[in-house]
C-alpha positions in Angstrom: 29.9 16.3 17.8 26.8 16.0 20.1 24.5 17.7 17.8 25.7 15.2 15.0 24.0 12.3 16.9 20.6 13.0 16.1 21.6 13.1 12.3 23.4 10.0 12.5 20.6 8.0 14.4 18.0 9.4 11.6 20.1 8.2 8.8 20.5 4.7 10.4 16.7 4.7 11.2 15.8 5.8 7.8 18.0 3.0 6.3 16.4 0.4 8.4 13.0 1.6 7.3 14.0 1.4 3.6 15.3 -2.4 4.1 11.7 -3.2 5.4 10.3 -1.7 2.6 12.7 -3.6 0.1 11.3 -6.9 1.6 7.8 -5.7 1.1 8.5 -6.1 -2.8 9.1 -9.8 -2.2 6.0 -9.9 -0.1 3.9 -8.1 -2.5 4.8 -10.3 -5.3 4.0 -13.4 -3.6 0.6 -11.7 -2.4 -0.3 -10.4 -6.2 -1.0 -14.1 -7.0 -4.0 -14.2 -5.2 -5.0 -10.5 -4.3 -5.7 -7.8 -6.7 -3.3 -5.0 -6.6 -5.4 -2.0 -5.5 -7.4 -4.2 -3.2 -4.0 -5.6 -1.7 -2.8 -2.2 -1.1 -5.9 -1.2 0.5 -6.0 -4.1 2.9 -2.4 -3.3 3.8 -2.7 0.2 4.6 -6.2 0.2 6.1 -4.9 -2.7 8.4 -2.1 -0.7 9.6 -4.2 2.4 10.1 -6.3 0.4 12.4 -3.2 -0.7 14.5 -1.7 2.8 14.7 -5.0 4.5 15.6 -5.4 1.9 18.6 -2.0 2.8 19.5 -2.8 6.7 19.0 -5.8 6.2 21.5 -3.2 5.0 24.4 -0.9 7.8 23.6 -0.4 11.5 24.9 -0.1 12.5 21.1 -3.9 12.0 20.7 -4.8 15.4 22.5 -3.1 17.0 19.3 -6.0 16.0 17.2 -8.3 18.4 18.9 -5.8 21.2 18.3 -5.5 20.6 14.6 -7.0 23.3 12.2 -9.1 22.5 9.5 -6.6 23.5 6.9 -4.1 21.3 8.6 -6.6 18.3 8.4 -7.0 18.9 4.7 -3.2 19.0 4.2 -2.6 15.8 6.0 -5.8 14.4 4.0 -4.0 15.4 0.9 -0.7 13.9 2.0 -2.3 10.8 2.7 -4.1 10.7 -0.8 -0.6 11.2 -2.5 1.8 9.1 -0.4 -0.5 6.1 0.1 -3.4 6.1 -2.3 -1.6 7.5 -5.4 2.1 6.5 -4.9 1.5 3.0 -3.2 -1.5 2.0 -5.3 0.5 3.1 -8.3 3.3 0.7 -7.0 1.2 -2.3 -6.4 -0.3 -1.8 -9.8 3.0 -1.6 -11.2 4.3 -4.6 -9.7 1.3 -6.5 -10.9 2.3 -5.8 -14.6 6.1 -5.2 -14.5 9.1 -7.3 -12.9 10.3 -5.9 -9.5 13.6 -4.7 -11.2 11.8 -2.8 -13.5 9.6 -1.2 -10.8 12.6 -0.5 -9.0 14.1 1.6 -11.9 11.2 3.7 -12.5 10.7 4.5 -8.7 14.7 5.3 -8.7 13.9 8.5 -10.7 12.1 10.0 -7.7 15.5 11.4 -6.0 16.0 13.6 -9.0 12.3 14.9 -8.8 12.5 15.2 -5.0 15.8 17.3 -5.1 14.6 19.3 -8.0 11.3 20.3 -6.3 12.8 20.8 -3.0 14.7 23.7 -4.3 11.5 25.8 -5.3 9.2 24.4 -2.5 11.6 24.0 0.6 14.5 26.2 -0.5 16.7 23.3 0.7 19.4 23.5 -2.0 21.7 20.4 -2.3 25.2 21.4 -2.8 27.2 20.5 -6.0 28.8 17.3 -4.2 25.2 16.4 -3.3 24.0 16.9 -6.7 26.9 14.8 -7.9 25.9 11.9 -5.7 22.5 12.1 -6.8 23.5 11.9 -10.5 26.0 9.0 -9.3 23.3 7.1 -7.4 21.1 7.6 -10.9 23.9 6.4 -13.1 24.4 3.4 -10.9 20.7 2.6 -11.5 21.0 2.9 -15.3 24.0 0.7 -15.2 22.2 -1.9 -13.2 18.9 -2.0 -15.5 19.8 -0.8 -18.8 18.9 -1.8 -21.5 15.5 -2.4 -20.4 12.9 -3.8 -23.2 9.1 -3.4 -22.2 6.5 -5.3 -24.0 3.3 -4.0 -25.1 1.6 -5.8 -22.4 3.7 -4.0 -19.7 2.7 -0.6 -20.8 -0.1 -0.2 -17.9 2.6 -1.3 -15.6 5.0 1.6 -17.0 2.2 4.2 -16.8 1.4 3.2 -13.4 5.0 3.7 -12.4 5.1 6.9 -14.0 2.2 8.2 -11.7 3.6 6.7 -8.7 7.1 8.5 -9.1 5.3 11.7 -9.6 3.0 11.1 -6.4 5.9 9.9 -4.6 8.0 13.2 -5.4 5.2 15.5 -4.3 4.3 13.6 -1.4 8.1 13.3 -0.2 8.5 17.1 -0.3 5.0 17.8 1.4 5.9 15.5 3.9 9.2 16.7 4.8 7.4 20.5 5.2 4.9 19.2 7.5 7.3 17.1 9.8 10.3 19.4 9.7 8.2 22.0 11.5 7.9 19.5 14.4 4.5 20.8 15.2 3.0 17.4 15.1 3.8 14.5 16.5 4.6 11.9 13.6 2.0 9.3 15.0 -0.6 11.8 14.6 0.6 12.4 10.9 1.0 9.2 9.9 -2.6 8.0 11.4 -4.5 10.6 9.8 -2.7 10.5 6.4 -2.6 6.8 6.4 -6.1 6.6 7.2 -7.2 9.1 4.4 -5.2 7.1 1.9 -5.9 3.6 2.6 -9.8 4.3 2.6 -9.3 5.7 -0.7 -7.4 2.7 -1.9 -10.2 0.5 -0.1 -13.0 2.1 -2.1 -11.1 2.0 -5.5 -10.3 -1.5 -5.0 -13.6 -2.6 -4.0 -15.2 -0.6 -6.8 -12.9 -1.6 -9.9 -11.6 -5.3 -8.7 -13.1 -8.7 -8.0 -13.2 -9.5 -4.4 -10.2 -11.7 -3.4 -10.4 -15.2 -1.9 -8.1 -14.8 1.0 -5.8 -17.5 1.9 -4.0 -18.0 5.3 -0.7 -16.8 3.4 -2.6 -14.0 2.2 -3.7 -12.7 5.6 0.0 -13.5 7.0 1.6 -11.4 4.5 -1.1 -8.5 4.9 -0.9 -8.7 8.7 2.9 -8.6 8.5 3.1 -5.7 6.1 0.6 -3.8 8.1 2.3 -4.2 11.2 6.0 -3.9 10.6 6.6 -2.8 7.1 3.8 -0.1 7.1 2.8 1.0 10.9 6.2 0.8 12.3 8.2 1.7 9.2 6.2 4.9 8.3 6.1 6.0 11.5 9.8 5.6 12.1 10.1 7.4 8.6 8.1 10.4 9.5 10.2 10.9 12.8 13.2 10.8 10.6 11.8 13.4 8.3 12.4 16.1 11.4 16.0 15.6 10.9 16.6 14.7 7.4 16.1 16.9 4.4 13.9 15.9 1.5 16.7 15.2 -0.7 18.6 13.1 2.0 15.6 10.9 2.5 15.2 10.7 -1.1 18.7 9.3 -1.6 18.4 6.8 1.5 15.1 5.7 -0.1 17.0 5.1 -3.5 19.2 2.4 -1.5 16.2 0.1 -1.9 17.7 -0.8 -5.3 20.4 -2.4 -3.7 18.4 -4.3 -1.4 15.6 -5.4 -3.7 17.7 -7.3 -6.2 19.5 -9.1 -3.4 16.4 -10.2 -1.8 14.9 -11.2 -5.2 17.9 -13.2 -5.8 17.6 -14.7 -2.4 14.1 -15.6 -2.2 12.3 -15.6 -5.9 15.4 -16.8 -7.5 16.5 -13.8 -9.8 20.0 -13.8 -10.9 22.4 -10.8 -10.6 25.2 -10.1 -13.2 28.3 -8.6 -13.1 26.9 -5.5 -14.8 24.2 -5.4 -11.9 27.1 -5.7 -9.3 28.9 -2.7 -10.8 25.4 -0.8 -10.9 24.9 -1.4 -7.0 28.5 -0.3 -6.1 27.9 3.2 -8.1 24.8 3.5 -6.8 25.8 2.8 -2.8 28.8 5.1 -3.7 26.6 7.9 -4.8 24.4 7.8 -1.6 27.4 7.7 0.4 28.7 10.8 -1.0 25.6 12.7 -0.3 25.6 11.6 3.5 29.6 12.5 4.0 29.0 15.9 2.3 26.2 16.3 4.6 27.9 15.8 8.0 30.7 18.3 7.8 28.3 21.0 7.3 26.4 20.1 10.3 29.9 20.4 12.1 30.5 23.6 11.0 27.0 25.0 11.8 27.4 23.4 15.4 30.3 25.5 16.0 28.8 28.9 15.0 
C-alpha cells in the first residue's frame, strides 16, 4: 500500500494543476479584449520563466545545468518550442477566434493522440479497460459539445486548434519521456523549456502583432497567470510526470473539459444544458475508469 501513495499524490497534484489551467481560460478570454493572443501568451510565459529562473538561482538544482549535455539542451529547447510556443501559442490564438467550449472540444482530442503515440514512442501500452475509459471520456466530450457549427470567420481558430492539439500530443509524450527518467530536476526541465518557448512566443508576437496598450487589469492577469497558473502549475505538472504515464496525464488533463464550462457559467455567464451535464458525467466516468484500473495493477506489482 505504501507504494501506492506516490501515485495517488501525483494524481491529486495533477488534478489540482488541471483546475488551475481551467481557470486560465477565463482569465485569457478576459485579457484577450486588450492584448493580442501571441503577445499575451509570450508575456505570460516569459514572466513565468523569469520567476522560475529566480527560484532556480537559489535552488541546489541549479548545479544540474552545468551537467546537461548538448543533446539534452536541444531536447529541452525542442520541448519548450512544442509545449509552450506551439501548443500554448495556438491555444491563445484559438481562444481569440473561437468560444472557450469549442476550443475545449478541440483540445480534448489530445488524449487519443497521446495514448496512440505513447504505444510507439514510450512502449506504454494502455490496457483494454484504459482504452475504454479514454473512449468513454471522448464520447462524453462529443455528447457535451456536438453539434458544433463553426462559421467561416472562425476557421483560423479551428486551424490553430488543430496545430495546438498536434503539438500538445507530441510535447506530452516527449515530456513524459524526459521526466520519467528522473535524471533532471523538474525545475530545471521547466525553466529551460519554458525559457525557450516563451522567447519564441515573444519574438513572434512582437513581430506580427500591434503593441498592446496594457491596463492594470491586464498586468494583473498576466502576473497571476505567470506566477500561479504557469510557474507553480507547470513545475508541479513536470513533477507528476515522474509517476504518471503519458496516457494517465493526458486523461487527467482532459478533466479540464469539466471545469471550463463550470467556470464559464460562474464567471462569464455561459449556460449548461441537460445534454452538456450528461456529457460531463460521461467524461468524468471515463477518467475515473482509467485511474481505477491503474491502481490494482500497481498493487500487484508491489507484491512481486
